[in-house]
C-alpha positions in Angstrom: 40.2 84.6 203.1 42.9 82.0 203.6 41.0 79.5 201.5 40.6 82.0 198.6 44.4 82.7 198.7 45.1 79.0 198.7 42.7 78.3 195.9 44.2 81.2 193.9 47.8 80.0 194.4 46.7 76.4 193.5 45.1 77.7 190.2 48.2 79.8 189.4 50.4 76.8 190.0 48.1 74.6 187.9 48.2 77.2 185.1 51.9 77.3 185.0 52.3 73.5 185.3 50.2 72.8 182.2 51.5 73.9 178.9 48.7 75.6 176.9 50.9 77.0 174.1 50.1 75.8 170.6 53.7 76.5 169.7 55.0 74.2 172.4 52.7 71.5 171.3 53.9 71.9 167.7 57.5 71.7 168.8 56.8 68.5 170.8 55.1 66.9 167.7 58.1 68.0 165.6 60.6 66.5 168.1 58.6 63.3 168.1 58.7 63.2 164.3 62.5 63.7 164.4 62.9 60.9 167.0 60.8 58.5 164.9 62.8 59.4 161.7 66.1 58.9 163.4 64.9 55.5 164.7 64.1 54.7 161.0 60.4 54.4 161.8 59.3 56.3 158.7 55.8 54.9 158.5 55.0 56.2 162.0 56.7 59.5 161.3 54.6 59.9 158.1 51.4 59.8 160.2 52.6 63.0 162.1 53.5 64.9 159.0 49.9 66.1 158.4 50.1 68.3 161.4 53.6 69.6 160.7 54.9 72.3 158.3 56.6 70.5 155.4 59.3 73.2 155.4 60.4 72.0 158.8 60.7 68.5 157.5 62.3 69.0 154.1 66.0 69.2 155.1 65.8 66.4 157.6 64.1 64.1 155.1 66.7 64.9 152.4 69.5 64.0 154.9 68.1 61.0 156.7 65.7 59.1 154.4 67.3 55.6 153.9 67.6 56.0 150.1 69.5 59.3 150.7 71.7 57.8 153.4 72.6 55.0 151.0 73.4 57.5 148.2 75.7 59.4 150.6 77.3 56.2 151.8 78.1 55.2 148.3 79.7 58.6 147.7 81.9 58.2 150.8 82.7 54.5 150.1 84.3 55.1 146.7 86.4 57.9 148.1 90.0 57.0 148.8 92.0 58.3 151.7 89.0 59.1 153.9 89.5 61.5 156.8 88.4 60.8 160.4 85.4 63.1 159.8 84.4 61.1 156.8 84.7 57.8 158.7 82.5 59.3 161.5 79.9 60.4 158.9 80.0 56.8 157.5 79.4 55.5 161.1 76.5 57.9 161.5 75.0 56.7 158.2 75.5 53.1 159.1 73.8 53.7 162.4 70.8 55.3 160.6 70.7 52.2 158.3 70.8 49.9 161.3 74.1 48.2 160.5 75.8 48.2 163.8 78.9 46.1 162.7 79.7 48.5 159.9 79.1 51.4 162.2 81.6 50.1 164.7 84.1 49.4 161.9 83.9 53.0 160.7 84.3 54.3 164.3 87.4 52.1 164.6 88.8 53.5 161.4 88.2 57.1 162.5 89.9 56.3 165.8 92.9 54.8 164.1 93.3 58.0 162.0 92.8 60.4 164.9 93.2 58.6 168.3 93.5 61.7 170.4 90.4 63.6 169.2 88.1 63.7 172.1 84.8 63.2 170.3 86.0 60.2 168.4 87.7 58.8 171.4 84.5 59.1 173.4 82.4 57.4 170.7 85.1 54.7 170.2 85.3 53.7 173.8 81.5 53.8 174.3 81.1 51.5 171.2 83.7 48.9 172.2 83.2 48.6 176.0 
């Protein structure tokens, strides 16, 4: 009897420790795709797209594809009197394009415009320390 209870508890524990949900597997694949895209590893991300719903990818692709990042960067670059938010967006774009020096410069400009804003201050000091 004790062995049956022990086996039953072990099976229940095993059942709950292994994720059998198809929805969870999909979300894990989608998160992996997001991670690869953010790391600018588009060729690897493309391999996962077959098993993902294109509607889930459309907005992210439009925002983070390198050609779209460059287009948005050009829009922001020509703008005069940029706000701290715009400088932070430039920093994010430069990060996505892999230009760390330009990213740091944009963070520095945002910090100069708004040195007491907590989120900018945190990014500024983590970038320059």
